[in-house]
SEPA-227034 format. One record per residue: residue in three letters; x, y, z of N, C-alpha, C, O in turn; residue number from 1. Coordinates in nm, 3 decimals, padded with zeros to 5 digits. Layout:
BEGIN
{site "ALA" {X Y Z} {X Y Z} {X Y Z} {X Y Z} NUM} ...
END
This chain:
BEGIN
{site "UNK" {02.554 01.176 03.041} {02.516 01.168 02.902} {02.384 01.244 02.884} {02.299 01.244 02.973} 1} {site "UNK" {02.369 01.306 02.772} {02.247 01.383 02.744} {02.132 01.289 02.707} {02.153 01.172 02.675} 2} {site "UNK" {02.010 01.342 02.712} {01.892 01.261 02.686} {01.889 01.208 02.544} {01.844 01.095 02.521} 3} {site "UNK" {01.936 01.289 02.446} {01.933 01.244 02.308} {02.034 01.133 02.284} {02.013 01.047 02.198} 4} {site "UNK" {02.143 01.135 02.358} {02.242 01.028 02.345} {02.184 00.896 02.396} {02.206 00.791 02.337} 5} {site "UNK" {02.109 00.904 02.507} {02.045 00.784 02.559} {01.941 00.731 02.460} {01.929 00.610 02.441} 6} {site "UNK" {01.867 00.820 02.398} {01.769 00.777 02.297} {01.839 00.709 02.180} {01.790 00.608 02.128} 7} {site "UNK" {01.951 00.763 02.139} {02.026 00.703 02.029} {02.077 00.564 02.066} {02.067 00.470 01.987} 8} {site "UNK" {02.131 00.552 02.186} {02.180 00.422 02.232} {02.065 00.323 02.242} {02.078 00.208 02.201} 9} {site "UNK" {01.953 00.368 02.296} {01.839 00.279 02.312} {01.784 00.232 02.178} {01.756 00.113 02.161} 10} {site "UNK" {01.769 00.323 02.082} {01.715 00.282 01.952} {01.814 00.199 01.872} {01.774 00.112 01.796} 11} {site "UNK" {01.942 00.226 01.890} {02.040 00.149 01.812} {02.055 00.007 01.865} {02.092 -00.083 01.790} 12} {site "UNK" {02.026 -00.013 01.993} {02.039 -00.148 02.048} {01.910 -00.228 02.040} {01.914 -00.351 02.041} 13} {site "UNK" {01.795 -00.160 02.033} {01.669 -00.233 02.033} {01.603 -00.239 01.896} {01.515 -00.322 01.873} 14} {site "UNK" {01.642 -00.153 01.805} {01.579 -00.152 01.673} {01.620 -00.275 01.593} {01.737 -00.315 01.596} 15} {site "UNK" {01.525 -00.336 01.521} {01.562 -00.451 01.438} {01.651 -00.406 01.323} {01.631 -00.301 01.263} 16} {site "UNK" {01.748 -00.488 01.295} {01.842 -00.454 01.188} {01.801 -00.525 01.061} {01.766 -00.643 01.063} 17} {site "UNK" {01.805 -00.453 00.952} {01.767 -00.509 00.822} {01.893 -00.526 00.737} {01.922 -00.443 00.651} 18} {site "UNK" {01.964 -00.629 00.762} {02.088 -00.651 00.688} {02.062 -00.696 00.544} {02.149 -00.681 00.458} 19} {site "UNK" {01.944 -00.752 00.518} {01.917 -00.799 00.383} {01.883 -00.686 00.287} {01.874 -00.710 00.166} 20} {site "UNK" {01.863 -00.563 00.336} {01.829 -00.451 00.250} {01.950 -00.360 00.223} {01.932 -00.249 00.173} 21} {site "UNK" {02.068 -00.404 00.253} {02.186 -00.322 00.232} {02.222 -00.310 00.085} {02.287 -00.213 00.046} 22} {site "UNK" {02.182 -00.403 00.005} {02.212 -00.397 -00.137} {02.329 -00.486 -00.173} {02.397 -00.544 -00.088} 23} {site "UNK" {02.350 -00.495 -00.300} {02.456 -00.581 -00.354} {02.572 -00.491 -00.394} {02.571 -00.433 -00.503} 24} {site "UNK" {02.671 -00.479 -00.308} {02.783 -00.387 -00.334} {02.860 -00.426 -00.459} {02.885 -00.338 -00.542} 25} {site "UNK" {02.898 -00.551 -00.479} {02.968 -00.585 -00.604} {02.884 -00.556 -00.728} {02.939 -00.518 -00.832} 26} {site "UNK" {02.754 -00.572 -00.717} {02.668 -00.540 -00.830} {02.670 -00.392 -00.862} {02.674 -00.354 -00.979} 27} {site "UNK" {02.666 -00.308 -00.760} {02.670 -00.163 -00.782} {02.804 -00.120 -00.837} {02.812 -00.029 -00.919} 28} {site "UNK" {02.911 -00.185 -00.792} {03.043 -00.152 -00.846} {03.047 -00.188 -00.994} {03.100 -00.112 -01.075} 29} {site "UNK" {02.993 -00.302 -01.030} {02.989 -00.343 -01.170} {02.906 -00.247 -01.254} {02.946 -00.211 -01.365} 30} {site "UNK" {02.791 -00.205 -01.202} {02.708 -00.109 -01.276} {02.782 00.022 -01.295} {02.775 00.082 -01.402} 31} {site "UNK" {02.852 00.068 -01.192} {02.927 00.193 -01.202} {03.038 00.183 -01.306} {03.057 00.274 -01.386} 32} {site "UNK" {03.111 00.074 -01.305} {03.221 00.055 -01.401} {03.167 00.044 -01.543} {03.224 00.101 -01.636} 33} {site "UNK" {03.057 -00.029 -01.560} {02.999 -00.044 -01.694} {02.946 00.090 -01.745} {02.958 00.121 -01.863} 34} {site "UNK" {02.887 00.170 -01.657} {02.838 00.301 -01.697} {02.952 00.391 -01.739} {02.942 00.461 -01.839} 35} {site "UNK" {03.060 00.389 -01.663} {03.177 00.470 -01.699} {03.233 00.425 -01.833} {03.275 00.508 -01.914} 36} {site "UNK" {03.235 00.295 -01.858} {03.283 00.245 -01.986} {03.195 00.286 -02.102} {03.244 00.323 -02.209} 37} {site "UNK" {03.063 00.281 -02.081} {02.971 00.323 -02.187} {02.985 00.472 -02.217} {02.983 00.512 -02.334} 38} {site "UNK" {02.999 00.553 -02.115} {03.015 00.696 -02.136} {03.146 00.724 -02.208} {03.151 00.809 -02.297} 39} {site "UNK" {03.252 00.653 -02.172} {03.381 00.671 -02.239} {03.372 00.634 -02.386} {03.422 00.708 -02.472} 40} {site "UNK" {03.309 00.521 -02.416} {03.297 00.480 -02.556} {03.208 00.576 -02.634} {03.238 00.610 -02.748} 41} {site "UNK" {03.099 00.620 -02.574} {03.010 00.716 -02.640} {03.084 00.846 -02.667} {03.073 00.903 -02.775} 42} {site "UNK" {03.160 00.892 -02.570} {03.233 01.018 -02.587} {03.342 01.003 -02.693} {03.369 01.098 -02.767} 43} {site "UNK" {03.403 00.886 -02.701} {03.509 00.863 -02.799} {03.454 00.872 -02.941} {03.516 00.932 -03.029} 44} {site "UNK" {03.338 00.810 -02.964} {03.284 00.806 -03.099} {03.198 00.927 -03.135} {03.195 00.970 -03.250} 45} {site "UNK" {03.127 00.980 -03.036} {03.034 01.088 -03.065} {03.076 01.221 -03.005} {02.999 01.317 -03.009} 46} {site "UNK" {03.195 01.228 -02.951} {03.242 01.350 -02.885} {03.240 01.474 -02.973} {03.185 01.576 -02.931} 47} {site "UNK" {03.298 01.469 -03.092} {03.296 01.589 -03.177} {03.155 01.634 -03.215} {03.126 01.753 -03.219} 48} {site "UNK" {03.067 01.537 -03.243} {02.930 01.573 -03.276} {02.858 01.636 -03.156} {02.783 01.733 -03.171} 49} {site "UNK" {02.880 01.579 -03.039} {02.819 01.634 -02.918} {02.871 01.775 -02.888} {02.794 01.862 -02.848} 50} {site "UNK" {02.999 01.796 -02.907} {03.055 01.930 -02.885} {02.997 02.030 -02.985} {02.968 02.144 -02.950} 51} {site "UNK" {02.981 01.987 -03.110} {02.924 02.075 -03.211} {02.778 02.108 -03.178} {02.735 02.223 -03.193} 52} {site "UNK" {02.702 02.008 -03.134} {02.563 02.033 -03.096} {02.555 02.131 -02.979} {02.469 02.219 -02.979} 53} {site "UNK" {02.641 02.116 -02.882} {02.642 02.207 -02.768} {02.680 02.348 -02.811} {02.619 02.445 -02.766} 54} {site "UNK" {02.779 02.359 -02.897} {02.821 02.491 -02.945} {02.708 02.558 -03.023} {02.684 02.678 -03.006} 55} {site "UNK" {02.639 02.482 -03.108} {02.527 02.536 -03.185} {02.414 02.581 -03.092} {02.356 02.687 -03.113} 56} {site "UNK" {02.384 02.501 -02.991} {02.276 02.537 -02.900} {02.311 02.663 -02.820} {02.227 02.751 -02.802} 57} {site "UNK" {02.435 02.672 -02.773} {02.476 02.792 -02.699} {02.479 02.916 -02.789} {02.447 03.026 -02.744} 58} {site "UNK" {02.517 02.898 -02.916} {02.519 03.011 -03.007} {02.377 03.062 -03.036} {02.355 03.183 -03.050} 59} {site "UNK" {02.280 02.970 -03.044} {02.143 03.011 -03.067} {02.083 03.082 -02.946} {02.004 03.175 -02.961} 60} {site "UNK" {02.120 03.039 -02.828} {02.067 03.099 -02.707} {02.126 03.239 -02.686} {02.054 03.333 -02.652} 61} {site "UNK" {02.257 03.251 -02.707} {02.323 03.380 -02.684} {02.297 03.479 -02.798} {02.318 03.599 -02.781} 62} {site "UNK" {02.252 03.431 -02.909} {02.214 03.519 -03.019} {02.330 03.550 -03.102} {02.317 03.623 -03.201} 63} 
END
């Protein structure tokens, strides 16, 4: 085995593990789903206005 592999094995077996800092996976899934829902609702109601604003901005930039 190479020296770096031994270092990896040594640090992985002796380093303290912080399992309490992994985060709340169900919470992050909920945040992701809620964000997707908010973006979908925003796009549904404001989509045409947002597209018009983007078209106007691109038209002003391109001249």
